[in-house]
N, C-alpha and C positions, 0 to 999 in steps of 0.2 A: 615749715619754715626752712629756708635753704641753710645748706651745711658748712659751714667755713673750714674747708678742708686746710687751707692756708694758715689758719690759726692767728689771725693778724693781731689778737688781743696779746699772747705771748710774744710775739715779732716784737709788738710797739714797747713791753715794759723790757724788752732786752736789749734795746735801744736807748729807751731812758734810763738804765740802770749804768750804759756806757757812756751816759750823759754827764751822770754821779760822779764815774771814777777821773771822767777828764777834767771834771772840777776839783775836786780833791786832788789831783794829779799835779793841778795849778797852783795851787794854792800850796802843797810841798814845797814846790820852787820857788815859789813868790811869797808867799805870807796873802793874809788877809786885805783886800782893797778897800778902805772907806766904811762903811758903818757894815758889810756882808759878815753874817755868821749861819752857820747851820745847827739847827735840831735833827739829828737823825736817829729815827727809833729800827729797832733788829729785832729779830725771833731772837732769844738766848738759845733757842731747843735745836736751833737747825744746824746742819753739818758745817763743820770747821770754824766754828764761833769758840774763841778761847777766850775766857773771861777769869777771873778767880772764882773761887768756891765762894768767897764770902758776898762777893756781886749776884752769884748764882742763887742762891741761896736768900737774896733779896727782890730778885728780878728771876723767876723760875720760867716766865714767858716772854717777855716782852720788856724790853729796855729804850731808853731813850737820853742819846749823850749830845752836849752841846759843846761844838768847836766855834770858841768864841777868844776871850783871854789867855787862859790856861788850858794851853796844850800844848804837846812837844814829840821832836821826832817822828812826824806822819808820814810814812811811809806806803804809796799804792804801785801794787803790783796788775793783772788783769784780771784777777780773780779778787781781791780782798783789798782790806785796805789797814794798815796797824799805827796806834794813836798811843799817846800816853797823855793820860788823864788823874786828877784829883779826885779824890772822894771821901769826904769827912777829913780832910788833911793826910789822909793816904795816898798812895801813887799807885797808880794799876798801870797795867799794859792790856790792851785787847787787841783782838783782832778779829774782824767781821766780814766773811766772804760778801761780795755784792749780791749775792741771789736771797743773804737771808734779811736783807735791807726791804721796811715793808712803810717806812715815810720819810723824806728828804725835804726840810724847809726850811727857806731863806727868808727869814721874818723884816728885814731890811727890807725887801721889794716885793714882800706882798705872796714870793713864790714856793706852791707848794705839790708834791708830787706824794699820791699814796700810790704802794705795790701789792698786789696779789701773788702770795707764795705760789710755783708751780704746781705744787702738791693739789694747793686748794683750786686751782684753775677748772673751768668746768669744761669734761670731755662733752665738745655738744657733738661730734662726730658719734660716739657711743649713745647720747642720748636721742640723735635722731634717728640712729639704726633700730634702737629698743621700740621708739614710736611707732617707726612704719612697720616692724614687724608685729605689734598689737595690732596697728589696723587690719594688717592681712589675716590675724588668727580673728577679730571680728568678722572681716569679711567671708571668711570661711566658715565661722558658726552659722552666720544669718546665712549662707547658700546651704547649709545641708539642715537649717531648721525650717526651709522658704519647700512648701508642699510643689511633687513634679504637676508641671500642668498636664492637660490632658490632651492628647493629640487632637487636632483639629480635622472634621472631616472635611472633602474638598468640594468645593459645589459642583450639582451636577446638573445646574442651568444652562442652558446652552449659551444663554448671554453674559456667563462667568469670565473674570478676564486674569492673565497673570498678575501679579501687583509688584512695583519696579522698589526698591528703597528709595525715600525721600533723600535729597541732597542737602546734604551735611552743611549747606552752606546758606539755604533758601528755606523760610520758614512757610508751609503749604496754606493758600490763603482759605479762609474760612468760607463755607456757603453764604451768599448774599442772595436775601429774598428779591428784594430789588432788582437783582443781574441776575436772570435765569442761565445753568449752565451752557447751555449751548450759544451763548453771546460771544465774541472775543474777548480774551480775557490778556490784558497787559503782562508782558514777561518783564524778569529782571531789566532788559535794556530801556522797560518804557516801550517798546513797538507792542503792537497788537500780533497775537500769536496763530496761529492757521485757524481763518475762517469758514465756520461750519456752513455751508450752502445749502437751502432750504427747497424740494421741490416745489415749492410755492410758488417761486419767481419763475418756471418755465409755463406753467399753466396761463393759460388765458383766458382773459379777465373777459 
């Protein structure tokens, strides 16, 4: 399988995270328009995430917040967003890096994004290298196990001829019992090849 050295999967994720940043920055300036509201899921164990110990105990791995009616002081930077929310009547302040986001959805327009953390993204280059090395090792093992061929004896017949490697572009034609070997054969271009002249033509009948 071809190796994606450009890692388009990571580039696409980074672009989409940038889109989420732009949306939140717009909301921070203008507020929510119409029925738009957001569900944002993030990894609570990711670097840079800042939440209270109470919330971390309730959400040890992943947490989903809703930005709709009750949120305040939304601040957006290039790397993260910070927002105030109420959980069970208790005001909390959260800071979430964009790299920690695992999901973003706007149910009002049925728009959903799912993200894969960079740590979990498969390294296709490493996998391809390992697969190639494995094939080489197996090939070497088969080569070592294969018995050595015995040297061929040279033909001592006076009619022996030196063999010429077959062309890689054309498959040699198989012998046809209805078509004697000394008859002219059609070449790759469709034209007859060199004609074999028999001595019978010059004999007087």
